[in-house]
N, C-alpha and C positions, 0 to 999 in steps of 0.2 A: 318256290321262288323262281321267277323268270328274269331273264335279262331285259334291260330296257329295250323298247321297240327298235330304237335306232341302232343299238349295238347288235341286237339279234339279226337284223337285216344285213348289216355290214359284215358281220362275222360269217354268216351263211354265204354271202356273195364271195368272200375270200376263200372259204372252204371248197367252193365249187370250181375254183380255178385250178389249173395244173400247179400244185403246191409242192415246194421242195422242203420247206422247214418253217417252224413258227418259234418266235421268241416273245416272251411276255415280260415287260418291265413292271414289276409290282409297285415300285416307288412312284413312277410317273403314270401308272395305270394306262399303259399303251401296249397294244398287241401289234407285233411286227410279223409280216409274212414274206417269205422269200419265194417268189413265183418265177415262172419262165420269163416274164416280162420285166422283172426287177423286184424292188422292195416295196411292199405295201405297208401302210401304217393306219391303225385304227385307235383313236383316242377314246377310251372307255368313259361311259357316263353312268357310274354306279348308282343304284337305288337302295343300297344298304352298306354295311361296313365293307371296306375295300377288300379285306382278306376273304370274306364270305363271297363277295362278288367275283373275285378272281377264281375261286374254287369252282363257282358255277360256270364261268367262262371255260375253264379247263374241262369240265364235264361235257359241255356242248361240243367242244373240239374233239374230245375222246370218242363221243358217241358217233361223230361223223367218220373219224379216222379208223377206229377199231370196232365200231358197232357196239360199244359198251361204255357207259359213263364212268366205269371203274378206273380207267386211265392206265398209267404205267404199271402199277403193281399187278393188276389182273393180266395185262399183256405179258409181263415178265414171267408169270407162272406158266402161261401157255407156251411161251417161247422156250422156257426151260424144259418143259415136257417134250417139245419137239427135238431138243438136243442139238440144235444147230442154229447158227446166226446167218440166216439167209439175207441177201442184200435188200429184198423188199421189206423184211422185218426191221432192219436197221433204218431204212427210209421212213417207215411209219413212226418209229420212236422219235424221230426228229420233228415230227409234226404235232407233238403233244404239248409243247411249251413247258415241259418238265425238265429241270436241270439234271435230276437223277437219271432220266432217260438218256440224256446226252452223254453222261459219264459212262453209261453202259455201252453206248455206241462207240465212243473213242477207244474203249478197251476191248472191243470185239475183234476176233481174228479175221472175220469176214469183211472188215472195213475196206472200202475202195478209196481211190483218190478223190472221186466226186463226192462220196459220202463224207469224207474228211473235210472237204471244202464247205459243205453245208453245216456240219457240226461246228466248224470254226466260226462260221457266221453266227450261229446260235450262242455259243459260249466260248469266246476266246480268252483263255487264261493259261498260265504256265503248266498247271497240272495236266490239262487236256493236251497241250502241245507235247509234253514229255510222253504221255501215253500213246499218242498217235505216232510219234517218231520211233517208238519201239516196234512199229510194224513196217516191214520191208517194202510193202506195196506203197505205203504213204511216202516213205523216204525216197523211193525211186520216181515218184510222181512230182508234178509241179507244186504240190503243197509242201513237199519236204523242205526246200529252201525258205519258204515263207514261215513255216513253223520254227525253223532254226534261227532265222533272223529275229523273230519275236523273243525266243529264249535268250539270245545274246543281248538284246536290248533290256531285258528284264533282269539279267544277272546281277547288276549293281544293287537291285532291290531285294534279292533273295537273302533271307536271314538264316535259313536252315542249311548247314553244310551238306546234308544228304541231298538236298535239292540242287545245290551248286554242282556237286559231284555228278549227279545224274544228267543235268543239263549239259555239262561239258562233255560227258561221254557220248551223249546222243548227237550233239552238233558236230562231233569229230567223225561221224560216219562219212564214208566217201561221197563226194559230190555236193556236200551241203555248204561248206565254207571255203574261203580261199586260204592259201598258205599264209598270207599276211595276217588274216584274222586268227589263224591257228597260233602264229607266233605271239600275237597279243595276249591270247589266253595263257600261253606258257609263261609270259612275263608276269602276268597277274598271279600265277602260281608261286612265284618267288616271294610274294608277300602273303598269300593265303593258300596254304598247301592243300586245301580241299580241291582246288583246281588241278593240282598235280595228280590226285587220286583219280580224277576224271580221265586223265591221260593214261594212267596205269590200267584202267578198265577197258582200254582199247588196244588194238594190235600195237606192238612196241614201235613199229616204224612211224607212228604218228608223233612220237616225241621229237620236237624240233632240234633240241640241243644234243647232238651226238657226242659220245665220249671216244677215247682212243680204244682201239681193239685190244683185247687181252694179249699179253706177251706170249702166251702158249699157242695162240691161233696160228702164227706163221709156222711153228714147228710141227703142229699136229693137224693142220688143216686137211692135208691130202688123205691120211689114213682115216680120219673122222668122216670125211666126205664119202669115202669108199664104203664105210660101215653104214652111213646114213642112206646111201643109195640102196643098200641091201635091207633097208627097213629096220635098222637098229634104232629104236626110239630114243635111247640114251645118247647116242652119237648125234642124232638130229637136234636134240635140245642143247647139247653142249656146243655144237657149231653155232646155233642161234645166239646163245648167251655169251660166247667168246667174241662175237662180232661187235662193232661199235654200237649198234642198236641195242644189243643185249646188255652191254656194259652201261649204257645210258639208262636202261630200264632199272638196273640195280641201284645206280646212283640216285634215281628218283625215289625208289623205295626208301633208301637210306635217308634222304632229305625229309621225307614225311615222318619216318620213325623218330627222327631227332626231336621234332616239335609238333606233334598232332594237337589240334586245338581242342577237340572234344571226343566223346565216345563214338559218335557217328563216323568221324574221320577214321578212327582206328578200325572199326568194324568193316567199313568199306575197303580200307587198305588190305585187311586180311582176306576179304572176299576176292579182291583183285588178284592177290598172290595165289590163292587156292585155285582160281580158275586158270590162271596162266600156266601153272605147272601140273595141272590135273592129269595130263597124259602119262606122267611117270609116277603117279601116286601108287604105292605098293599095295594098298588095300582100301576098303571103304569105311574103315573105322574112323570115328570122330573123337579122337583123344583130346582130353582137356588138360593134359599134363605135358609140358614141353620136354621134361626130362625123359618121360616114357617114349616120346616121339624120337628123341635123339638116340636112345638105346635100341629101339626097334629098327630104326634105319640102319644102324651099324650091323645089326643081326641080319637084316634083309640083304645088305650088300655082301656080307660074309657067306651066308648060306641061304640063298633064295630057293623056296620050294617049287616055284614055277619054272619048268624046264626052259621055256622060251626066254623068260626074263634072265634066268641063270646064264644062258648062252650069251645074251646081249651084254650082261654085266661083265662076264669073263673077258669078252672082247675088248671092253674099255679098260679093265684092270690090267690086261696084258700090254697095253700101250704105255701107260705111265702111272706112277703113284700119285702124281699131281692131279691128273685127270680123274683118278679114282676118288681123291679127296673132294674135288669140285663136284663130282656127281653125287656124293653123299650129301653135300650141303644143298644141292638142288632138290634132292628127294626130301630133305627136311622141309624145305619151303613148300613142297607139294602137299605136305600134311598140315599146313597152316590153314586156319579157317576161323569163323566167328566163334566156334565152340571152344577154341583155345583161350579166348579172352572173356568168355561169358561168365565163368565163376567169379572173376574179379568185378566185373561190371554189375553182377547181381547183388553185390553188397555195398556199392557206392555209386553216387551220382556226381562224383568229383569231375572237374574239368581242368584244363590248363596244367600247370606244373605239378599240382597235387595228383592229378590223374596219371601223369607221366611217371611219377615216382611209384605209384601203386602197380603199374604194369611193367616195371623194369624186370621182374623175374621172367617175363616172357620176351620183352623186346631186347634185352641184353643178349641172350643166346641167338636170337634172330640176327641181330647186328653183327655178331661174331661170324655167323654163316655168310652174311653179305660180304664181310671183309675178306673172307676166304675166296669169294667168287669174283672179286674185283682186283684189277692190277693196272 
């Protein structure tokens, strides 16, 4: 089966230009090309069923771009064997008119700001925007603010909490939004706490509403800073969490724990906590029992096998029993993760108040830890 004579001619003319990307609208039967001179448009004249004709159009394009009518799947196998995402490989993927190829491009480590611009022209949607904003090169380029603005405008239409959380996390990266916009996102979080989890997944200084510093900070700031300068990791994190930013971080965790909307919010919250306190995690074990975590943390603080950690713990313990207690609770938080809530969620799809009751055996001890850390 051949393309109509008119389409064959126009598509071949398009392919012989300096071409940046191709987009195919299956519904309107239009091929769009992004060239060095601007956007080209070809209205197709099918001589068979539309879906069959579009497939043939893609084969013609693939033959020209890749030297094979097999298109994206064949090219993907070759690309995988090469074991790397070269810039020219990504550029060719954007010339196939295949949505799956665009998804591969936006998720590639080798994406550049220019390739991101072309990919966005081909398929501008929230999933692709989030994927590209996970890449530092794109964030630092002029596409960063463009993608962030799109996600902000699309947020009211996001239905999945996990997408809201990820969008908020990504747009809060330095240089993408203004302080005013950041404050607006924070205010929305007071009504929908998925927004707050997005803040918790970023450095704590991004939280706009700061709390009062902990009462212990004034008393122990100097000795803790001395230990922190000497690379005592426990002193470093105690200083951070006693400050207003740290206290605001705890209050934000507490606000989400009180009324998470669904399981995605809970899982994302636990992931945020795990990442934030990972530096003082005593081991790599993924315990699913909160009581076991509590007992192991007490044992670790009492008799740590690691000499370096033992010395650092002893230095904190020698300062104050209150600081020792705070540190134990911080280490408990470092052992939190999705695995802690997984056994409960494996047996229920409950949401709202029913879900909150089911997870109380985990959230109640964690809330107690938070209360010990706030003042």
